[in-house]
N, CA and C atoms of all chains as a GROMACS GRO file, in nm:
protein
  573
    1MET      N    1  14.081  -0.597  -2.128
    1MET     CA    2  14.144  -0.486  -2.199
    1MET      C    3  14.211  -0.393  -2.097
    2THR      N    4  14.338  -0.359  -2.122
    2THR     CA    5  14.410  -0.270  -2.030
    2THR      C    6  14.360  -0.126  -2.046
    3PRO      N    7  14.373  -0.045  -1.940
    3PRO     CA    8  14.334   0.096  -1.952
    3PRO      C    9  14.412   0.167  -2.062
    4GLU      N   10  14.540   0.126  -2.082
    4GLU     CA   11  14.623   0.188  -2.186
    4GLU      C   12  14.561   0.163  -2.324
    5LEU      N   13  14.518   0.039  -2.343
    5LEU     CA   14  14.460   0.004  -2.473
    5LEU      C   15  14.329   0.080  -2.496
    6LYS      N   16  14.249   0.087  -2.391
    6LYS     CA   17  14.122   0.159  -2.402
    6LYS      C   18  14.147   0.307  -2.436
    7ALA      N   19  14.248   0.364  -2.370
    7ALA     CA   20  14.282   0.504  -2.396
    7ALA      C   21  14.328   0.522  -2.542
    8ARG      N   22  14.398   0.422  -2.590
    8ARG     CA   23  14.446   0.429  -2.728
    8ARG      C   24  14.328   0.426  -2.826
    9PHE      N   25  14.230   0.338  -2.801
    9PHE     CA   26  14.110   0.335  -2.887
    9PHE      C   27  14.034   0.467  -2.876
   10ASP      N   28  14.016   0.514  -2.753
   10ASP     CA   29  13.946   0.643  -2.732
   10ASP      C   30  14.011   0.754  -2.816
   11ASN      N   31  14.145   0.757  -2.812
   11ASN     CA   32  14.218   0.861  -2.886
   11ASN      C   33  14.202   0.849  -3.036
   12ASP      N   34  14.220   0.726  -3.087
   12ASP     CA   35  14.204   0.703  -3.231
   12ASP      C   36  14.068   0.754  -3.278
   13ILE      N   37  13.968   0.720  -3.201
   13ILE     CA   38  13.831   0.748  -3.242
   13ILE      C   39  13.795   0.896  -3.224
   14ARG      N   40  13.858   0.957  -3.124
   14ARG     CA   41  13.832   1.098  -3.102
   14ARG      C   42  13.903   1.185  -3.207
   15ASN      N   43  14.022   1.141  -3.247
   15ASN     CA   44  14.105   1.226  -3.333
   15ASN      C   45  14.082   1.210  -3.483
   16HIS      N   46  13.999   1.113  -3.519
   16HIS     CA   47  13.971   1.094  -3.662
   16HIS      C   48  13.822   1.080  -3.683
   17LYS      N   49  13.775   1.145  -3.788
   17LYS     CA   50  13.632   1.143  -3.818
   17LYS      C   51  13.586   1.002  -3.854
   18VAL      N   52  13.666   0.934  -3.938
   18VAL     CA   53  13.630   0.799  -3.983
   18VAL      C   54  13.746   0.705  -3.951
   19VAL      N   55  13.720   0.604  -3.868
   19VAL     CA   56  13.823   0.507  -3.830
   19VAL      C   57  13.777   0.367  -3.868
   20LEU      N   58  13.864   0.294  -3.937
   20LEU     CA   59  13.834   0.157  -3.976
   20LEU      C   60  13.936   0.062  -3.913
   21PHE      N   61  13.888  -0.024  -3.824
   21PHE     CA   62  13.972  -0.133  -3.773
   21PHE      C   63  13.958  -0.247  -3.873
   22MET      N   64  14.070  -0.283  -3.937
   22MET     CA   65  14.062  -0.378  -4.047
   22MET      C   66  14.175  -0.480  -4.042
   23LYS      N   67  14.160  -0.585  -4.124
   23LYS     CA   68  14.268  -0.682  -4.139
   23LYS      C   69  14.354  -0.635  -4.256
   24GLY      N   70  14.479  -0.602  -4.226
   24GLY     CA   71  14.568  -0.544  -4.326
   24GLY      C   72  14.564  -0.393  -4.318
   25ASN      N   73  14.626  -0.327  -4.415
   25ASN     CA   74  14.624  -0.181  -4.414
   25ASN      C   75  14.564  -0.130  -4.545
   26ALA      N   76  14.557   0.004  -4.556
   26ALA     CA   77  14.488   0.063  -4.670
   26ALA      C   78  14.551   0.021  -4.804
   27LEU      N   79  14.681  -0.005  -4.804
   27LEU     CA   80  14.747  -0.046  -4.928
   27LEU      C   81  14.729  -0.195  -4.956
   28PHE      N   82  14.729  -0.274  -4.848
   28PHE     CA   83  14.715  -0.420  -4.864
   28PHE      C   84  14.610  -0.479  -4.769
   29PRO      N   85  14.483  -0.461  -4.800
   29PRO     CA   86  14.381  -0.526  -4.719
   29PRO      C   87  14.399  -0.678  -4.726
   30GLN      N   88  14.383  -0.746  -4.612
   30GLN     CA   89  14.408  -0.891  -4.607
   30GLN      C   90  14.280  -0.972  -4.601
   31CYS      N   91  14.168  -0.909  -4.627
   31CYS     CA   92  14.041  -0.980  -4.616
   31CYS      C   93  13.940  -0.904  -4.701
   32GLY      N   94  13.855  -0.978  -4.770
   32GLY     CA   95  13.759  -0.918  -4.862
   32GLY      C   96  13.664  -0.821  -4.795
   33PHE      N   97  13.621  -0.854  -4.673
   33PHE     CA   98  13.526  -0.766  -4.603
   33PHE      C   99  13.593  -0.634  -4.565
   34SER      N  100  13.719  -0.644  -4.522
   34SER     CA  101  13.793  -0.522  -4.488
   34SER      C  102  13.815  -0.436  -4.613
   35ALA      N  103  13.849  -0.502  -4.724
   35ALA     CA  104  13.874  -0.430  -4.849
   35ALA      C  105  13.749  -0.356  -4.894
   36ARG      N  106  13.637  -0.423  -4.885
   36ARG     CA  107  13.509  -0.366  -4.928
   36ARG      C  108  13.470  -0.247  -4.838
   37ALA      N  109  13.488  -0.263  -4.708
   37ALA     CA  110  13.455  -0.155  -4.615
   37ALA      C  111  13.541  -0.033  -4.645
   38LEU      N  112  13.669  -0.057  -4.668
   38LEU     CA  113  13.762   0.051  -4.698
   38LEU      C  114  13.720   0.125  -4.824
   39GLN      N  115  13.685   0.047  -4.926
   39GLN     CA  116  13.647   0.104  -5.054
   39GLN      C  117  13.524   0.195  -5.041
   40ILE      N  118  13.427   0.148  -4.967
   40ILE     CA  119  13.305   0.228  -4.947
   40ILE      C  120  13.338   0.358  -4.875
   41LEU      N  121  13.416   0.346  -4.767
   41LEU     CA  122  13.447   0.465  -4.686
   41LEU      C  123  13.531   0.566  -4.763
   42GLN      N  124  13.624   0.516  -4.844
   42GLN     CA  125  13.715   0.607  -4.916
   42GLN      C  126  13.642   0.694  -5.017
   43GLN      N  127  13.527   0.646  -5.063
   43GLN     CA  128  13.447   0.729  -5.155
   43GLN      C  129  13.397   0.854  -5.086
   44HIS      N  130  13.400   0.854  -4.953
   44HIS     CA  131  13.346   0.968  -4.879
   44HIS      C  132  13.454   1.052  -4.813
   45GLY      N  133  13.581   1.022  -4.845
   45GLY     CA  134  13.688   1.104  -4.789
   45GLY      C  135  13.792   1.022  -4.717
   46GLU      N  136  13.864   1.091  -4.629
   46GLU     CA  137  13.979   1.030  -4.564
   46GLU      C  138  13.937   0.925  -4.460
   47VAL      N  139  14.013   0.816  -4.457
   47VAL     CA  140  13.986   0.709  -4.361
   47VAL      C  141  14.113   0.677  -4.283
   48HIS      N  142  14.101   0.679  -4.150
   48HIS     CA  143  14.214   0.636  -4.067
   48HIS      C  144  14.199   0.486  -4.044
   49THR      N  145  14.300   0.408  -4.082
   49THR     CA  146  14.288   0.263  -4.065
   49THR      C  147  14.380   0.213  -3.955
   50VAL      N  148  14.334   0.110  -3.885
   50VAL     CA  149  14.414   0.042  -3.784
   50VAL      C  150  14.420  -0.105  -3.823
   51ASP      N  151  14.541  -0.158  -3.840
   51ASP     CA  152  14.558  -0.298  -3.880
   51ASP      C  153  14.555  -0.388  -3.757
   52VAL      N  154  14.449  -0.466  -3.742
   52VAL     CA  155  14.437  -0.550  -3.622
   52VAL      C  156  14.532  -0.670  -3.628
   53LEU      N  157  14.577  -0.703  -3.748
   53LEU     CA  158  14.667  -0.818  -3.761
   53LEU      C  159  14.808  -0.786  -3.708
   54ALA      N  160  14.837  -0.656  -3.694
   54ALA     CA  161  14.969  -0.615  -3.647
   54ALA      C  162  14.985  -0.637  -3.497
   55ASP      N  163  14.874  -0.656  -3.425
   55ASP     CA  164  14.881  -0.665  -3.279
   55ASP      C  165  14.763  -0.745  -3.224
   56PRO      N  166  14.789  -0.866  -3.173
   56PRO     CA  167  14.682  -0.952  -3.123
   56PRO      C  168  14.600  -0.886  -3.012
   57GLU      N  169  14.666  -0.800  -2.935
   57GLU     CA  170  14.597  -0.732  -2.826
   57GLU      C  171  14.490  -0.637  -2.881
   58VAL      N  172  14.524  -0.569  -2.990
   58VAL     CA  173  14.429  -0.480  -3.056
   58VAL      C  174  14.315  -0.560  -3.119
   59ARG      N  175  14.351  -0.670  -3.181
   59ARG     CA  176  14.252  -0.754  -3.249
   59ARG      C  177  14.145  -0.802  -3.151
   60GLN      N  178  14.188  -0.846  -3.032
   60GLN     CA  179  14.093  -0.892  -2.932
   60GLN      C  180  14.025  -0.774  -2.862
   61GLY      N  181  14.107  -0.671  -2.832
   61GLY     CA  182  14.058  -0.558  -2.753
   61GLY      C  183  13.946  -0.481  -2.820
   62ILE      N  184  13.956  -0.465  -2.951
   62ILE     CA  185  13.855  -0.383  -3.019
   62ILE      C  186  13.717  -0.451  -3.014
   63LYS      N  187  13.718  -0.585  -3.011
   63LYS     CA  188  13.591  -0.659  -3.002
   63LYS      C  189  13.523  -0.634  -2.868
   64GLU      N  190  13.605  -0.626  -2.763
   64GLU     CA  191  13.550  -0.596  -2.630
   64GLU      C  192  13.506  -0.451  -2.622
   65TYR      N  193  13.587  -0.364  -2.682
   65TYR     CA  194  13.561  -0.220  -2.675
   65TYR      C  195  13.424  -0.186  -2.734
   66SER      N  196  13.392  -0.247  -2.848
   66SER     CA  197  13.266  -0.214  -2.917
   66SER      C  198  13.156  -0.315  -2.888
   67ASN      N  199  13.192  -0.425  -2.818
   67ASN     CA  200  13.098  -0.534  -2.795
   67ASN      C  201  13.041  -0.585  -2.928
   68TRP      N  202  13.132  -0.609  -3.021
   68TRP     CA  203  13.093  -0.656  -3.155
   68TRP      C  204  13.193  -0.764  -3.195
   69PRO      N  205  13.146  -0.880  -3.244
   69PRO     CA  206  13.235  -0.997  -3.254
   69PRO      C  207  13.328  -1.005  -3.375
   70THR      N  208  13.304  -0.923  -3.475
   70THR     CA  209  13.381  -0.941  -3.599
   70THR      C  210  13.457  -0.816  -3.640
   71ILE      N  211  13.551  -0.836  -3.733
   71ILE     CA  212  13.630  -0.728  -3.791
   71ILE      C  213  13.610  -0.738  -3.942
   72PRO      N  214  13.591  -0.631  -4.016
   72PRO     CA  215  13.615  -0.490  -3.982
   72PRO      C  216  13.510  -0.426  -3.891
   73GLN      N  217  13.553  -0.314  -3.830
   73GLN     CA  218  13.464  -0.232  -3.750
   73GLN      C  219  13.485  -0.085  -3.787
   74VAL      N  220  13.375  -0.015  -3.796
   74VAL     CA  221  13.380   0.125  -3.840
   74VAL      C  222  13.330   0.217  -3.728
   75PHE      N  223  13.406   0.324  -3.706
   75PHE     CA  224  13.365   0.428  -3.612
   75PHE      C  225  13.357   0.559  -3.688
   76ILE      N  226  13.247   0.631  -3.672
   76ILE     CA  227  13.231   0.759  -3.739
   76ILE      C  228  13.190   0.864  -3.636
   77ASN      N  229  13.257   0.978  -3.643
   77ASN     CA  230  13.229   1.087  -3.548
   77ASN      C  231  13.224   1.039  -3.404
   78GLY      N  232  13.320   0.952  -3.370
   78GLY     CA  233  13.333   0.911  -3.231
   78GLY      C  234  13.243   0.798  -3.186
   79LYS      N  235  13.162   0.744  -3.277
   79LYS     CA  236  13.072   0.637  -3.234
   79LYS      C  237  13.083   0.513  -3.322
   80PHE      N  238  13.059   0.399  -3.261
   80PHE     CA  239  13.063   0.272  -3.333
   80PHE      C  240  12.944   0.262  -3.427
   81VAL      N  241  12.972   0.233  -3.553
   81VAL     CA  242  12.867   0.225  -3.654
   81VAL      C  243  12.832   0.081  -3.688
   82GLY      N  244  12.933  -0.008  -3.692
   82GLY     CA  245  12.904  -0.147  -3.722
   82GLY      C  246  13.013  -0.212  -3.805
   83GLY      N  247  12.979  -0.326  -3.865
   83GLY     CA  248  13.072  -0.400  -3.949
   83GLY      C  249  13.041  -0.378  -4.096
   84SER      N  250  13.090  -0.466  -4.181
   84SER     CA  251  13.080  -0.442  -4.325
   84SER      C  252  12.935  -0.451  -4.377
   85ASP      N  253  12.855  -0.539  -4.319
   85ASP     CA  254  12.715  -0.548  -4.365
   85ASP      C  255  12.639  -0.419  -4.341
   86ILE      N  256  12.655  -0.366  -4.221
   86ILE     CA  257  12.584  -0.243  -4.185
   86ILE      C  258  12.633  -0.127  -4.272
   87LEU      N  259  12.764  -0.126  -4.294
   87LEU     CA  260  12.822  -0.020  -4.376
   87LEU      C  261  12.764  -0.024  -4.518
   88MET      N  262  12.758  -0.143  -4.575
   88MET     CA  263  12.704  -0.158  -4.710
   88MET      C  264  12.558  -0.116  -4.715
   89GLU      N  265  12.484  -0.155  -4.612
   89GLU     CA  266  12.343  -0.121  -4.608
   89GLU      C  267  12.323   0.031  -4.597
   90LEU      N  268  12.404   0.095  -4.513
   90LEU     CA  269  12.394   0.241  -4.498
   90LEU      C  270  12.426   0.310  -4.631
   91GLU      N  271  12.526   0.257  -4.702
   91GLU     CA  272  12.562   0.315  -4.831
   91GLU      C  273  12.448   0.297  -4.931
   92GLU      N  274  12.389   0.177  -4.932
   92GLU     CA  275  12.278   0.149  -5.024
   92GLU      C  276  12.159   0.240  -4.996
   93ARG      N  277  12.136   0.265  -4.868
   93ARG     CA  278  12.022   0.350  -4.831
   93ARG      C  279  12.051   0.497  -4.854
   94GLY      N  280  12.176   0.527  -4.887
   94GLY     CA  281  12.213   0.667  -4.909
   94GLY      C  282  12.226   0.744  -4.779
   95GLU      N  283  12.250   0.673  -4.668
   95GLU     CA  284  12.257   0.740  -4.537
   95GLU      C  285  12.400   0.766  -4.490
   96LEU      N  286  12.497   0.704  -4.560
   96LEU     CA  287  12.633   0.710  -4.510
   96LEU      C  288  12.692   0.852  -4.518
   97ALA      N  289  12.667   0.920  -4.630
   97ALA     CA  290  12.722   1.055  -4.649
   97ALA      C  291  12.675   1.148  -4.537
   98ASP      N  292  12.546   1.142  -4.506
   98ASP     CA  293  12.490   1.227  -4.400
   98ASP      C  294  12.550   1.194  -4.264
   99LEU      N  295  12.572   1.065  -4.243
   99LEU     CA  296  12.629   1.019  -4.116
   99LEU      C  297  12.770   1.077  -4.099
  100ILE      N  298  12.849   1.070  -4.205
  100ILE     CA  299  12.986   1.122  -4.200
  100ILE      C  300  12.984   1.274  -4.186
  101ALA      N  301  12.888   1.337  -4.253
  101ALA     CA  302  12.877   1.483  -4.244
  101ALA      C  303  12.823   1.526  -4.108
  102GLY      N  304  12.778   1.429  -4.029
  102GLY     CA  305  12.724   1.462  -3.896
  102GLY      C  306  12.583   1.514  -3.901
  103LYS      N  307  12.515   1.492  -4.016
  103LYS     CA  308  12.378   1.543  -4.028
  103LYS      C  309  12.277   1.452  -3.960
  104THR      N  310  12.309   1.323  -3.953
  104THR     CA  311  12.221   1.232  -3.880
  104THR      C  312  12.300   1.171  -3.765
  105PRO      N  313  12.235   1.153  -3.651
  105PRO     CA  314  12.306   1.096  -3.537
  105PRO      C  315  12.345   0.952  -3.566
  106VAL      N  316  12.464   0.912  -3.523
  106VAL     CA  317  12.510   0.775  -3.543
  106VAL      C  318  12.431   0.682  -3.452
  107MET      N  319  11.953  -2.822  -3.622
  107MET     CA  320  11.886  -2.758  -3.736
  107MET      C  321  11.769  -2.674  -3.688
  108LEU      N  322  11.770  -2.549  -3.729
  108LEU     CA  323  11.666  -2.456  -3.684
  108LEU      C  324  11.560  -2.437  -3.793
  109ASP      N  325  11.443  -2.402  -3.744
  109ASP     CA  326  11.330  -2.379  -3.830
  109ASP      C  327  11.311  -2.226  -3.837
  110PRO      N  328  11.291  -2.170  -3.957
  110PRO     CA  329  11.273  -2.025  -3.968
  110PRO      C  330  11.163  -1.974  -3.874
  111ASN      N  331  11.064  -2.058  -3.854
  111ASN     CA  332  10.952  -2.018  -3.769
  111ASN      C  333  10.993  -1.998  -3.623
  112ALA      N  334  11.086  -2.082  -3.576
  112ALA     CA  335  11.134  -2.069  -3.437
  112ALA      C  336  11.207  -1.936  -3.420
  113ILE      N  337  11.285  -1.898  -3.520
  113ILE     CA  338  11.356  -1.770  -3.515
  113ILE      C  339  11.257  -1.655  -3.517
  114HIS      N  340  11.162  -1.668  -3.608
  114HIS     CA  341  11.054  -1.569  -3.620
  114HIS      C  342  10.987  -1.545  -3.484
  115GLN      N  343  10.950  -1.654  -3.417
  115GLN     CA  344  10.878  -1.643  -3.290
  115GLN      C  345  10.962  -1.572  -3.183
  116ARG      N  346  11.090  -1.604  -3.178
  116ARG     CA  347  11.176  -1.541  -3.076
  116ARG      C  348  11.192  -1.392  -3.101
  117ILE      N  349  11.210  -1.355  -3.228
  117ILE     CA  350  11.225  -1.212  -3.259
  117ILE      C  351  11.097  -1.138  -3.223
  118LEU      N  352  10.986  -1.198  -3.263
  118LEU     CA  353  10.857  -1.135  -3.235
  118LEU      C  354  10.832  -1.124  -3.084
  119GLY      N  355  10.875  -1.227  -3.009
  119GLY     CA  356  10.858  -1.226  -2.864
  119GLY      C  357  10.935  -1.112  -2.800
  120ALA      N  358  11.056  -1.084  -2.855
  120ALA     CA  359  11.139  -0.978  -2.798
  120ALA      C  360  11.096  -0.840  -2.847
  121LEU      N  361  11.041  -0.835  -2.966
  121LEU     CA  362  11.002  -0.706  -3.025
  121LEU      C  363  10.856  -0.713  -3.070
  122PRO      N  364  10.765  -0.705  -2.973
  122PRO     CA  365  10.623  -0.720  -3.005
  122PRO      C  366  10.577  -0.612  -3.103
  123GLY      N  367  10.485  -0.651  -3.189
  123GLY     CA  368  10.431  -0.554  -3.284
  123GLY      C  369  10.517  -0.538  -3.408
  124SER      N  370  10.620  -0.623  -3.422
  124SER     CA  371  10.707  -0.614  -3.539
  124SER      C  372  10.651  -0.695  -3.655
  125GLU      N  373  10.699  -0.656  -3.773
  125GLU     CA  374  10.672  -0.738  -3.890
  125GLU      C  375  10.802  -0.813  -3.918
  126VAL      N  376  10.796  -0.947  -3.911
  126VAL     CA  377  10.919  -1.027  -3.919
  126VAL      C  378  10.910  -1.126  -4.034
  127GLU      N  379  11.017  -1.130  -4.114
  127GLU     CA  380  11.021  -1.229  -4.220
  127GLU      C  381  11.156  -1.300  -4.213
  128VAL      N  382  11.154  -1.433  -4.202
  128VAL     CA  383  11.279  -1.509  -4.190
  128VAL      C  384  11.287  -1.610  -4.305
  129ARG      N  385  11.405  -1.617  -4.365
  129ARG     CA  386  11.423  -1.711  -4.476
  129ARG      C  387  11.551  -1.792  -4.453
  130ASP      N  388  11.539  -1.922  -4.481
  130ASP     CA  389  11.656  -2.011  -4.476
  130ASP      C  390  11.728  -1.995  -4.611
  131THR      N  391  11.850  -1.940  -4.610
  131THR     CA  392  11.913  -1.905  -4.738
  131THR      C  393  11.980  -2.023  -4.806
  132THR      N  394  12.021  -2.124  -4.727
  132THR     CA  395  12.096  -2.234  -4.787
  132THR      C  396  12.020  -2.366  -4.782
  133GLY      N  397  11.909  -2.367  -4.709
  133GLY     CA  398  11.832  -2.491  -4.694
  133GLY      C  399  11.895  -2.587  -4.595
  134THR      N  400  11.996  -2.540  -4.521
  134THR     CA  401  12.065  -2.629  -4.426
  134THR      C  402  12.028  -2.599  -4.281
  135GLY      N  403  11.936  -2.506  -4.260
  135GLY     CA  404  11.889  -2.478  -4.126
  135GLY      C  405  11.988  -2.410  -4.034
  136ASP      N  406  12.092  -2.347  -4.089
  136ASP     CA  407  12.184  -2.271  -4.003
  136ASP      C  408  12.222  -2.133  -4.060
  137HIS      N  409  12.189  -2.109  -4.185
  137HIS     CA  410  12.212  -1.976  -4.245
  137HIS      C  411  12.077  -1.915  -4.280
  138PHE      N  412  12.052  -1.799  -4.221
  138PHE     CA  413  11.922  -1.737  -4.243
  138PHE      C  414  11.936  -1.590  -4.281
  139GLU      N  415  11.831  -1.537  -4.338
  139GLU     CA  416  11.822  -1.392  -4.348
  139GLU      C  417  11.689  -1.348  -4.292
  140ALA      N  418  11.688  -1.231  -4.233
  140ALA     CA  419  11.565  -1.183  -4.172
  140ALA      C  420  11.545  -1.036  -4.202
  141ARG      N  421  11.418  -1.001  -4.220
  141ARG     CA  422  11.382  -0.860  -4.231
  141ARG      C  423  11.289  -0.830  -4.115
  142VAL      N  424  11.322  -0.727  -4.040
  142VAL     CA  425  11.240  -0.692  -3.924
  142VAL      C  426  11.204  -0.544  -3.934
  143VAL      N  427  11.074  -0.518  -3.932
  143VAL     CA  428  11.026  -0.380  -3.928
  143VAL      C  429  10.959  -0.363  -3.792
  144SER      N  430  11.017  -0.278  -3.708
  144SER     CA  431  10.966  -0.270  -3.571
  144SER      C  432  10.956  -0.127  -3.521
  145PRO      N  433  10.844  -0.095  -3.456
  145PRO     CA  434  10.830   0.039  -3.397
  145PRO      C  435  10.938   0.065  -3.291
  146SER      N  436  10.990  -0.043  -3.228
  146SER     CA  437  11.095  -0.023  -3.125
  146SER      C  438  11.225   0.030  -3.184
  147PHE      N  439  11.240   0.027  -3.317
  147PHE     CA  440  11.365   0.070  -3.380
  147PHE      C  441  11.373   0.221  -3.400
  148ALA      N  442  11.261   0.290  -3.380
  148ALA     CA  443  11.259   0.434  -3.407
  148ALA      C  444  11.368   0.505  -3.327
  149GLY      N  445  11.446   0.586  -3.395
  149GLY     CA  446  11.549   0.666  -3.330
  149GLY      C  447  11.674   0.587  -3.292
  150LYS      N  448  11.679   0.457  -3.326
  150LYS     CA  449  11.796   0.375  -3.292
  150LYS      C  450  11.890   0.366  -3.413
  151SER      N  451  12.020   0.356  -3.386
  151SER     CA  452  12.115   0.337  -3.495
  151SER      C  453  12.102   0.194  -3.546
  152MET      N  454  12.162   0.170  -3.664
  152MET     CA  455  12.147   0.036  -3.721
  152MET      C  456  12.212  -0.070  -3.633
  153VAL      N  457  12.326  -0.037  -3.573
  153VAL     CA  458  12.390  -0.132  -3.482
  153VAL      C  459  12.298  -0.167  -3.365
  154GLU      N  460  12.236  -0.065  -3.309
  154GLU     CA  461  12.146  -0.089  -3.196
  154GLU      C  462  12.027  -0.175  -3.240
  155GLN      N  463  11.976  -0.148  -3.359
  155GLN     CA  464  11.864  -0.228  -3.410
  155GLN      C  465  11.905  -0.374  -3.425
  156HIS      N  466  12.025  -0.395  -3.483
  156HIS     CA  467  12.072  -0.533  -3.502
  156HIS      C  468  12.092  -0.603  -3.368
  157GLN      N  469  12.147  -0.530  -3.271
  157GLN     CA  470  12.171  -0.591  -3.141
  157GLN      C  471  12.040  -0.630  -3.072
  158MET      N  472  11.935  -0.552  -3.097
  158MET     CA  473  11.804  -0.585  -3.039
  158MET      C  474  11.747  -0.714  -3.099
  159VAL      N  475  11.783  -0.742  -3.224
  159VAL     CA  476  11.737  -0.867  -3.286
  159VAL      C  477  11.825  -0.986  -3.243
  160TYR      N  478  11.955  -0.961  -3.230
  160TYR     CA  479  12.046  -1.068  -3.189
  160TYR      C  480  12.020  -1.114  -3.044
  161ALA      N  481  11.978  -1.020  -2.961
  161ALA     CA  482  11.964  -1.050  -2.818
  161ALA      C  483  11.884  -1.178  -2.788
  162PRO      N  484  11.763  -1.191  -2.843
  162PRO     CA  485  11.686  -1.312  -2.809
  162PRO      C  486  11.739  -1.439  -2.875
  163LEU      N  487  11.838  -1.424  -2.964
  163LEU     CA  488  11.891  -1.541  -3.037
  163LEU      C  489  12.029  -1.580  -2.986
  164GLN      N  490  12.072  -1.508  -2.880
  164GLN     CA  491  12.209  -1.520  -2.827
  164GLN      C  492  12.255  -1.665  -2.806
  165ASP      N  493  12.171  -1.749  -2.744
  165ASP     CA  494  12.216  -1.886  -2.713
  165ASP      C  495  12.238  -1.967  -2.841
  166TRP      N  496  12.152  -1.949  -2.941
  166TRP     CA  497  12.170  -2.019  -3.068
  166TRP      C  498  12.296  -1.971  -3.140
  167LEU      N  499  12.324  -1.843  -3.128
  167LEU     CA  500  12.444  -1.788  -3.193
  167LEU      C  501  12.569  -1.841  -3.123
  168LYS      N  502  12.562  -1.851  -2.990
  168LYS     CA  503  12.676  -1.897  -2.912
  168LYS      C  504  12.711  -2.042  -2.941
  169THR      N  505  12.608  -2.127  -2.950
  169THR     CA  506  12.633  -2.269  -2.976
  169THR      C  507  12.668  -2.293  -3.123
  170GLY      N  508  12.643  -2.194  -3.208
  170GLY     CA  509  12.671  -2.212  -3.350
  170GLY      C  510  12.557  -2.279  -3.424
  171GLU      N  511  12.451  -2.310  -3.349
  171GLU     CA  512  12.333  -2.369  -3.412
  171GLU      C  513  12.281  -2.272  -3.519
  172LEU      N  514  12.287  -2.146  -3.484
  172LEU     CA  515  12.257  -2.040  -3.581
  172LEU      C  516  12.392  -1.983  -3.623
  173HIS      N  517  12.434  -2.019  -3.743
  173HIS     CA  518  12.570  -1.982  -3.786
  173HIS      C  519  12.573  -1.839  -3.840
  174ALA      N  520  12.473  -1.804  -3.919
  174ALA     CA  521  12.474  -1.671  -3.979
  174ALA      C  522  12.332  -1.620  -3.997
  175LEU      N  523  12.317  -1.493  -3.968
  175LEU     CA  524  12.187  -1.429  -3.986
  175LEU      C  525  12.212  -1.293  -4.053
  176ALA      N  526  12.173  -1.286  -4.180
  176ALA     CA  527  12.187  -1.158  -4.251
  176ALA      C  528  12.064  -1.074  -4.219
  177LEU      N  529  12.087  -0.956  -4.166
  177LEU     CA  530  11.976  -0.877  -4.114
  177LEU      C  531  11.950  -0.752  -4.194
  178LYS      N  532  11.821  -0.724  -4.212
  178LYS     CA  533  11.778  -0.592  -4.260
  178LYS      C  534  11.676  -0.543  -4.159
  179THR      N  535  11.703  -0.429  -4.100
  179THR     CA  536  11.611  -0.378  -3.999
  179THR      C  537  11.564  -0.237  -4.036
  180TYR      N  538  11.439  -0.211  -4.007
  180TYR     CA  539  11.381  -0.081  -4.039
  180TYR      C  540  11.282  -0.040  -3.931
  181SER      N  541  11.278   0.087  -3.900
  181SER     CA  542  11.164   0.138  -3.825
  181SER      C  543  11.051   0.149  -3.928
  182PRO      N  544  10.925   0.156  -3.883
  182PRO     CA  545  10.814   0.166  -3.979
  182PRO      C  546  10.834   0.285  -4.074
  183GLU      N  547  10.889   0.394  -4.021
  183GLU     CA  548  10.912   0.512  -4.103
  183GLU      C  549  11.018   0.486  -4.211
  184GLN      N  550  11.128   0.419  -4.169
  184GLN     CA  551  11.233   0.385  -4.266
  184GLN      C  552  11.179   0.289  -4.371
  185TRP      N  553  11.096   0.196  -4.326
  185TRP     CA  554  11.040   0.097  -4.418
  185TRP      C  555  10.951   0.164  -4.522
  186LYS      N  556  10.875   0.263  -4.479
  186LYS     CA  557  10.788   0.336  -4.571
  186LYS      C  558  10.872   0.405  -4.678
  187LYS      N  559  10.984   0.459  -4.633
  187LYS     CA  560  11.071   0.535  -4.723
  187LYS      C  561  11.152   0.442  -4.815
  188LEU      N  562  11.200   0.329  -4.760
  188LEU     CA  563  11.298   0.247  -4.831
  188LEU      C  564  11.246   0.112  -4.878
  189GLY      N  565  11.130   0.074  -4.828
  189GLY     CA  566  11.081  -0.062  -4.850
  189GLY      C  567  11.057  -0.098  -4.995
  190SER      N  568  11.030   0.001  -5.077
  190SER     CA  569  10.996  -0.030  -5.216
  190SER      C  570  11.120  -0.031  -5.306
  191ARG      N  571  11.238  -0.012  -5.244
  191ARG     CA  572  11.361  -0.013  -5.324
  191ARG      C  573  11.373  -0.139  -5.408
   0.00000   0.00000   0.00000
């Protein structure tokens, strides 16, 4: 991963409370897991999305950045939270709202 | 083809004192689900908890022998609160 790309991820994640790296965009998700993750997050407010399909460098780079092998990936309040399974589980446990509100540490 | 018991043993070896339950979801020995309740999870995020379970299974995951593992992880405190859901 180039330093430029790392800086770009750092910025995205610093400047937005909730960031979703997904396949497709908010209007046209290109994968069921990405669509589901987006849907869950949108119930809690604004979501900044990054389409990994638009740039192969981003698609590969984000996996190295978070040390996580799959997409979608969710970052909340500057920290990596996980993929769609973890997101669904957090929502089921009722912990996601608090996490976004910053009431529980990520 | 993996045996749920082999997965169980590795998780338990890496996280002593845990309560581990592993199930073969498809009967084909490569898709599993596991529930792990471990004192080592206290204060850790869910991603960190999952990574602690994946760590001892890394070689099986890399070779694809273990294709998928659906995980539910809890600290004992979380399990007390959420286990009866």
